C-alpha positions as CSV (number, residue, x, y, z in Angstrom):
1,M,0.0,0.0,0.0
2,S,1.6,3.3,-1.1
3,G,0.9,6.7,0.4
4,N,-2.7,6.7,-0.8
5,P,-5.4,5.1,1.4
6,A,-6.5,1.7,0.4
7,T,-9.9,1.3,-1.3
8,V,-12.5,-0.8,0.6
9,L,-15.7,-2.0,-1.0
10,V,-18.5,-2.6,1.5
11,V,-21.3,-4.9,0.1
12,D,-24.5,-5.5,2.1
13,D,-28.1,-5.4,1.1
14,E,-29.0,-3.3,4.1
15,P,-28.1,0.3,3.4
16,N,-27.8,1.2,7.1
17,V,-25.1,-1.5,7.5
18,T,-23.1,-0.2,4.5
19,E,-23.4,3.4,5.9
20,V,-22.2,2.4,9.4
21,Y,-19.3,0.4,8.1
22,A,-18.3,3.2,5.8
23,M,-18.4,5.6,8.7
24,W,-16.2,3.3,10.8
25,L,-13.6,3.0,8.0
26,E,-13.6,6.3,6.2
27,D,-11.0,8.0,8.5
28,E,-8.3,5.5,7.3
29,Y,-9.6,4.2,3.9
30,H,-11.3,5.2,0.7
31,V,-14.7,3.5,1.0
32,R,-17.2,2.5,-1.6
33,T,-20.5,0.9,-0.9
34,A,-22.9,-1.3,-2.7
35,T,-26.3,-2.6,-1.6
36,G,-26.5,-5.5,-4.0
37,G,-24.4,-8.1,-5.8
38,Q,-24.7,-6.6,-9.3
39,E,-23.9,-3.1,-7.9
40,A,-20.8,-4.6,-6.3
41,I,-19.6,-6.2,-9.5
42,D,-20.3,-3.0,-11.4
43,D,-18.3,-1.0,-8.8
44,M,-15.3,-3.4,-8.9
45,D,-12.0,-2.3,-10.4
46,D,-8.3,-2.8,-9.8
47,D,-8.3,0.0,-7.2
48,V,-10.3,-2.1,-4.8
49,E,-8.0,-3.8,-2.3
50,V,-10.5,-5.2,0.2
51,V,-14.1,-6.3,-0.2
52,L,-16.3,-6.7,2.9
53,L,-19.1,-9.0,1.5
54,D,-22.4,-10.1,3.0
55,R,-23.3,-13.7,2.1
56,R,-27.1,-13.5,2.3
57,M,-28.4,-11.0,-0.2
58,P,-31.4,-11.2,-2.6
59,E,-31.0,-11.7,-6.3
60,M,-27.2,-12.4,-6.1
61,T,-25.7,-14.0,-3.0
62,G,-22.4,-13.0,-1.6
63,D,-21.0,-16.4,-2.6
64,E,-22.0,-15.6,-6.2
65,V,-20.4,-12.2,-6.0
66,L,-17.2,-13.7,-4.6
67,E,-17.1,-16.3,-7.4
68,R,-17.5,-13.5,-10.0
69,I,-14.8,-11.3,-8.4
70,R,-12.4,-14.3,-8.6
71,E,-13.5,-15.2,-12.2
72,D,-13.0,-11.6,-13.3
73,G,-9.4,-11.8,-12.0
74,Y,-9.5,-9.1,-9.4
75,D,-6.5,-9.3,-7.0
76,C,-8.2,-8.1,-3.8
77,E,-8.8,-9.6,-0.4
78,V,-12.3,-10.6,0.4
79,A,-13.8,-11.0,3.9
80,M,-17.2,-12.6,4.2
81,V,-18.9,-10.3,6.9
82,T,-22.1,-12.1,7.6
83,A,-24.8,-13.3,10.0
84,V,-24.7,-16.7,8.3
85,D,-23.0,-19.2,10.7
86,P,-20.3,-21.1,8.8
87,D,-21.0,-24.6,7.5
88,F,-18.9,-27.0,5.5
89,D,-19.9,-25.3,2.3
90,I,-17.3,-22.5,3.1
91,V,-14.4,-24.9,2.7
92,D,-14.1,-24.3,-1.1
93,L,-15.1,-20.6,-1.1
94,P,-12.1,-18.4,-2.1
95,F,-12.4,-15.8,0.6
96,D,-9.6,-14.5,2.8
97,A,-11.5,-14.1,6.1
98,Y,-14.9,-15.1,7.5
99,V,-16.3,-12.8,10.1
100,T,-19.7,-13.2,11.8
101,K,-21.9,-10.2,12.6
102,P,-22.5,-8.2,14.7
103,L,-19.2,-6.3,14.7
104,M,-17.7,-3.4,16.6
105,P,-15.7,-0.7,14.9
106,E,-12.4,-2.0,16.1
107,D,-13.3,-5.5,14.8
108,L,-14.0,-4.2,11.3
109,N,-10.9,-2.0,11.2
110,G,-8.9,-5.0,12.5
111,V,-10.2,-7.2,9.7
112,V,-9.3,-4.6,7.0
113,S,-5.9,-4.0,8.5
114,R,-5.1,-7.8,8.6
115,L,-6.3,-8.2,5.0
116,L,-4.1,-5.4,3.8
117,D,-1.1,-7.0,5.6
118,L,-2.1,-10.3,4.0
119,E,-2.1,-8.6,0.6
120,E,1.6,-8.3,0.8
121,D,2.2,-12.0,1.7
122,E,3.1,-14.7,-0.7
123,E,0.4,-16.9,-2.3
124,V,1.2,-19.9,-0.1
125,T,0.8,-17.8,3.0
126,R,-2.4,-16.4,1.8
127,E,-3.7,-19.9,1.2
128,G,-2.7,-20.9,4.7
129,F,-4.4,-17.9,6.2
130,R,-7.6,-18.6,4.3
131,L,-7.6,-22.3,5.4
132,R,-6.9,-21.4,9.0
133,E,-9.8,-18.9,9.0
134,T,-12.1,-21.6,7.4
135,R,-10.9,-24.2,10.0
136,D,-11.5,-21.8,12.9
137,A,-14.9,-20.8,11.7
138,L,-16.0,-24.4,11.3
139,A,-14.5,-25.5,14.6
140,E,-16.4,-22.7,16.4
141,E,-19.7,-23.8,14.9
142,K,-19.6,-27.6,14.5
143,H,-19.4,-30.4,17.1
144,E,-16.1,-32.3,17.3
145,K,-17.8,-35.5,16.0
146,E,-19.1,-33.7,12.9
147,L,-15.6,-32.4,12.2
148,E,-14.1,-35.8,12.6
149,E,-16.6,-37.3,10.2
150,S,-16.2,-34.7,7.5
151,E,-14.0,-35.5,4.5
152,E,-14.0,-31.8,3.6
153,F,-12.7,-30.9,7.0
154,D,-10.1,-33.6,6.9
155,R,-8.9,-32.4,3.5
156,L,-8.8,-28.9,4.8
157,T,-6.7,-29.8,7.9
158,T,-4.4,-32.0,5.9
159,R,-3.6,-29.2,3.4
160,L,-3.1,-26.8,6.3
161,E,-0.6,-29.1,7.9
162,E,1.3,-29.4,4.6
163,L,1.4,-25.6,4.3
164,R,2.6,-25.3,7.9
165,E,5.5,-27.5,7.0
166,E,6.3,-25.5,3.9
167,V,6.2,-22.1,5.5
168,K,6.3,-22.6,9.2
169,D,7.8,-19.3,10.1
170,T,5.4,-17.3,8.0
171,V,2.3,-19.1,9.3
172,E,3.5,-18.4,12.9
173,S,3.9,-14.8,12.0
174,I,0.2,-14.7,10.8
175,N,-0.9,-16.4,14.0
176,E,0.9,-13.8,16.1
177,R,-0.7,-11.0,14.1
178,D,-4.1,-12.6,14.6
179,S,-3.6,-12.9,18.4
180,D,-2.4,-9.3,18.6
181,G,-5.1,-7.6,16.4
182,G,-7.6,-10.2,15.3
183,T,-11.3,-10.1,15.9
184,D,-13.3,-12.1,18.4
185,D,-15.7,-13.8,16.1
């Protein structure tokens, strides 16, 4: 991130939510808002560094918007900021963080800050961070027996262990950053 503030796109179908999040972020970032999936896609460009994306929206879900952002090749970080409790369907979603509402201003600013730090990390580290976020979200929501019986969860944890071996020092750095400034989801 150079001397210019990062651009954050806030996407939520509730206008009051986008307004509040924009107010919380506008002192540090250039903020755009969208109240629907198509509006978000129309507002995307290479200047957007972070997208804060609601999952449950009418007409076009956050998952569909995320898929479109990735298909269109935008190199930005995406946080699913949602009231939808995580389920195993999130394992293959290409987001960078999963945050459950409600949020406080410091939580939202912390997510954006972590994602901007992540933007500078190597691809392997980014994958490790995403997998860790997914694992933690599922572990928080699911019973241990469900996790043990899930092939998806097993695949996720196996890949995470492989990445830890490849880049142990970098992953430890991410964990330290999380414990110092992460959110309490």
